[in-house]
N, C-alpha and C positions, 0 to 999 in steps of 0.2 A: 482937661483931663489927661492924666498920664497914660502912656501907651498900654501898660500891662496892669492897669488898675480898673476894676469894675465897681459896681455899687456896693457889693457885699464881700467881694474877694479881691485879691491881687495875686499876681504871679511874680515869683522872684527866683533868682539863681540859687542853686544849691550851695549850702555853706557847710563847713566842717561840723557845725552843731547839729546838722541833720543826720549824723551817723546812725543814731539809734532808730530814728524814724525810718530811714531807708532800709536798715537792717531788718526791722520788724516787717516792713512791707514786702521786701524781697524774699523773706523766709516764711511768709504766710501761705501755707499750702492751698488755702481756699481760693487764691487768685493765681496760682501757678498755671492753670489752664489758659487764662487770659494772657498772661505774660510769656507763655511758651517756656517757662522755667521747669527744669527737671531735678535740679539739685540745689541744696541750700548754699547760701553765700556766707563767707566768714566776714567778721568785722574788719579784718585785715584787708580783704579784697575791696570791700566797700569804702574803706578809708583811702585806698589807692585810687579808686574811681573818683571820690570826692576831691582828692588832691589834683586830679586832672580835669575836673569838671569846668575849670575856667577856660578850657580850649574854645576857640572860636568855632561856630557852627560850620564854617567852610573847611576847617581843619579836621574836626571830629566827625563831621557828617551827621551830627545829631545835636539836639538841644533838649535838655530835661529841666523843667521848671517845677518848683514847689507851688502848690496851690494853698494859699493862706486866707483865713478870714481877716477882714479889715482890721479888727481890733487886736490881732495877735501876730507874733512872728512864727508860731508853730505851724507846721505843715499839716494839712488834712488830706492831701493827695498829691499826685504827680501828673503832669501832662508833658508829652514828648512830641518832638518832631524827630523822625528817624528816616533812614535811607535818603537823606538830603542829597538831591541831585541838582547842583547849581546850573549845569549845562542845559538840562531839560526843564529846569525851573519847577521842580516838584519835590514833595516830601510826604512821608507817611505821618499819620497823627494818631496818638493813643492817649487815653486818659484813664486814671484809676483814683477813686476816692476811697480812702482806707476803711473807715468805719461805716456800717450800714446806716447809722443815725444821721450821717452827713450826706447820704445819697438821697435822691428824689427831693432835694431841697433847693435846687437851683444853682448850687455851687458849681457842679460840673458843667451845666449849661453856660454859665457866665465865663468859666475858664476856657471852654471851647470857643466861645465867641471872641474872647480876647486874643487867643492864639491864632485863630483864623485871620482876624484883622491884622495882627502882627505879621503873619506869613505873607499875606497879599500886599500889604502896604509897605512894610519895611524890608522884607526879604525879596519882594517883587516876584513871588512865586506865581506860576500859572495854574497849578493844580495841587490839591491835597488828596490823599487817599487814606482809607481806613479798612482794616481787615477785621470783620466782626462775625462772631459765631452766629449762625442763623437762629439759634435758640436764645440769644441775648436780646430780648425784645426791648429792654430799657435803652441799651446802647444804640440799637437800630433806630429807635424813635428819636433819641437825642440827635444823632447825626443827620437824619432826614429833616429835622427841624431847621437846619441850616442849609438845606438844599443839596446835601450829599445824595447821590443817586446810586442805587444798586446796579452795577454794570456787569455782574457775573457771580456765579456760585461755583466755588471750588468743592467738588464732591468728595466726601470721605477725606477731607483735608487734615483734620486733627484727630489724633488717637489719644483717648483719655478714659481711664477707668474701664478698660476692656472694650470700648466702643469707638467707632469712627463718627465724626460729626462734620457737617458741612460748614464752610466759612464763606461769607459774602464779601465781595470787594465793592466798597463804596468809593465814589469819586466826586470831588467838587472842583469845578473848573471856574477860574476867575473870569468873569465876563468882561473885565476892563481890557 
């Protein structure tokens, strides 16, 4: 089995052809709270980002991969390693499936499983962490399925729609 291939999905590097997908996702205000976005992105900026997406994770300190169904090249979501810290062997992890009809279908679960395996086996990371809103039950359930533990709550951490909300810090430590 290939490293970033699962039963129903695979993860691949971003391509120039992903411009419209990334543009739509980054400018979807319904997910701005999750991605900590406050302003729209232009196609020009996204094109520049995609032009530089070939940078090595050690150089860019992040890795963003497209989540694709096995039978198509088109992306249904994105999964990221961010705040990559090779010295301390850790990184943050985030995931977003674009359309609601593709959520709760196992695609995110499989993508997360593949990226955890990649991070621990190929990047030899010691730990992964995720920042999840305490009211995002679906994400909290997904991450705990893989052994992520809530190690703290950041009170009134995010401000959105006139209210503050708490954010939980989840951590997964590689037992190897």
